[in-house]
C-alpha positions in Angstrom: 108.7 131.3 79.0 106.9 132.9 82.4 107.5 131.2 85.8 106.3 132.3 89.5 109.7 130.2 91.5 113.1 128.9 89.4 114.4 126.1 91.9 117.7 124.9 91.6 118.0 120.9 93.1 120.7 118.6 92.7 121.0 114.6 92.4 123.9 113.3 94.0 124.8 109.9 94.7 127.4 107.2 93.7 128.5 106.8 90.2 126.0 104.3 88.2 123.1 104.9 90.8 121.3 106.2 87.7 120.8 109.7 88.5 121.4 110.6 84.9 118.5 108.4 83.9 116.3 110.0 86.8 117.0 113.5 85.1 116.5 112.6 81.4 113.1 110.7 82.6 111.7 113.4 84.8 112.8 116.3 81.9 112.3 114.0 78.9 110.7 111.2 79.4 113.8 109.4 77.7 115.6 106.3 79.6 119.1 105.5 77.8 120.7 102.0 78.9 123.7 102.5 77.3 124.2 105.5 79.5 127.7 107.0 80.2 129.1 108.4 84.0 128.5 111.9 84.1 131.7 113.8 83.7 131.3 117.0 86.1 128.1 118.4 86.3 125.2 118.7 83.5 121.3 119.9 84.2 118.1 120.0 82.4 115.0 121.9 83.7 110.9 121.0 83.5 108.1 123.2 84.7 105.4 121.6 86.6 102.3 123.2 88.6 101.9 123.6 92.1 98.9 125.6 93.6 98.1 127.1 91.1 102.0 128.7 90.2 104.3 127.4 87.9 107.7 126.3 89.2 110.4 126.2 86.9 112.7 123.1 88.2 116.5 123.4 87.2 117.7 120.1 88.1 121.7 119.4 88.3 122.8 115.9 87.7 126.3 115.8 89.5 129.5 113.0 88.6 129.7 110.3 91.4 132.7 109.7 91.1 135.7 111.2 93.7 137.7 112.9 91.2 134.8 115.7 90.4 134.0 115.9 94.3 135.9 119.4 94.0 133.5 120.4 91.0 130.1 119.3 92.4 130.6 120.4 95.6 130.0 124.0 94.3 126.7 122.7 93.0 124.9 121.7 96.4 125.5 126.1 97.6 123.2 127.2 95.2 120.7 124.1 95.4 117.1 124.6 97.6 116.7 120.9 97.0 118.7 117.1 97.0 117.8 113.7 95.9 120.4 111.5 96.9 120.2 108.7 95.2 121.5 105.0 95.7 121.0 101.6 93.8 118.5 99.0 95.7 120.2 96.5 93.6 123.9 97.4 95.3 124.5 97.6 99.1 127.7 100.1 98.9 125.8 103.1 96.8 123.2 102.5 100.1 126.3 102.2 102.5 127.9 105.8 101.2 125.1 107.5 101.7 125.8 108.9 104.9 128.9 110.2 103.1 127.0 112.1 100.7 125.0 113.2 103.7 127.9 114.2 105.6 129.0 116.8 102.1 125.5 118.2 101.8 125.8 119.5 105.2 129.2 120.4 104.8 128.9 122.3 101.6 124.8 123.0 101.3 122.4 125.6 102.4 121.0 124.5 106.3 117.7 124.4 105.0 118.1 122.1 101.9 115.4 119.8 101.8 116.9 116.4 100.9 114.9 113.1 100.0 116.8 109.8 99.8 115.6 107.8 96.9 116.2 104.1 96.1 116.5 103.7 92.7 116.2 100.8 90.3 113.1 99.4 92.5 112.5 97.1 89.1 115.4 95.1 90.2 113.1 93.3 93.1 114.7 89.8 92.2 118.4 92.0 93.2 117.0 93.7 96.2 120.1 94.4 98.8 118.2 97.3 100.7 115.7 96.5 102.6 113.0 99.1 102.5 112.2 99.4 106.0 115.8 100.0 106.5 116.8 102.7 104.0 113.0 104.2 105.2 114.0 103.9 109.4 117.5 105.9 108.1 115.7 108.7 106.2 113.5 109.0 109.5 116.2 108.9 112.1 118.0 111.9 109.6 114.7 113.5 108.6 114.7 113.0 104.8 111.6 112.6 102.9 111.9 108.6 101.1 110.8 107.0 97.9 111.8 104.0 95.5 111.7 105.0 92.0 112.6 103.0 88.7 113.8 105.8 86.2 113.7 102.1 83.7 109.8 101.9 84.0 109.4 105.1 85.0 108.0 104.1 88.8 107.5 106.8 91.4 110.0 109.5 88.9 107.7 112.0 88.5 106.4 111.5 92.3 109.7 111.7 93.7 110.1 115.2 91.9 106.6 116.6 92.5 107.1 115.7 96.5 110.0 117.2 96.2 109.4 120.7 94.7 106.1 121.2 96.2 107.9 121.1 99.6 110.6 123.4 98.8 108.2 125.8 96.9 106.1 125.7 100.2 109.2 126.5 102.2 110.0 129.7 99.9 106.8 130.8 99.5 105.9 130.8 103.2 109.6 132.7 103.7 108.9 135.3 101.1 105.0 136.1 102.8 106.9 136.5 106.1 109.1 138.5 105.0 106.7 140.5 103.7 105.0 140.7 106.7 108.2 142.0 108.4 108.7 144.5 105.5 105.2 146.1 106.0 105.4 146.0 110.0 108.9 148.3 109.7 108.6 151.7 111.2 108.7 154.4 108.4 107.6 157.2 110.4 111.5 157.9 111.0 112.9 158.6 107.8 114.6 161.7 107.4 114.5 163.7 104.6 118.2 165.0 103.4 118.5 168.2 101.2 121.0 168.3 98.9 121.5 171.9 97.4 122.1 171.8 93.6 125.2 172.4 92.3 126.3 174.9 90.0 128.1 173.6 87.0 126.8 173.0 84.0 127.4 169.3 84.0 125.9 166.9 81.7 122.9 165.2 83.4 123.2 161.4 83.7 120.4 159.3 82.4 118.7 157.3 85.0 118.4 153.5 84.7 115.1 152.5 85.1 112.9 149.5 85.7 111.5 148.2 82.2 
């Protein structure tokens, strides 16, 4: 399958906040009430269209438990985006967002795009984290913010589309500026190097070709 960009995004946050169901809802439109805790790291892919370009999203679902921390933090390094997920009905998962954010800042690329996601918005009657409080925290830390429900599909598509579009625009702008810098590089100071032919009769090596 042909695509213009392949972007890696990690899902992080406490165990039980619904990361795996966000992943399966976005990539397969499935939801599993009996979802077990993720062991280590799992991933799935889905392609979307942004500005007429095909973007292949590689979404890494990381385990929330402490004992998998060393395995999962290795995946932050290759990621261009992160969805930092908490459960709107469990205040502790929101309190721990700060710790997850610090971990991302320590291990991930400094330009990583981060979105704060309050999942399980269908549990309105059990809400423990006010929307305004979470939005204010996101703004203070330079994150985008959305509330989702993997159960009833609310905003799941929007969350991934938003972060992938933002990443794509940053990546494509960087490519354009890199190209401009290369075009302006001085090519007049190229000095030809003459290599005299060798007299030994060695078998010729086959050149690698770009196919």
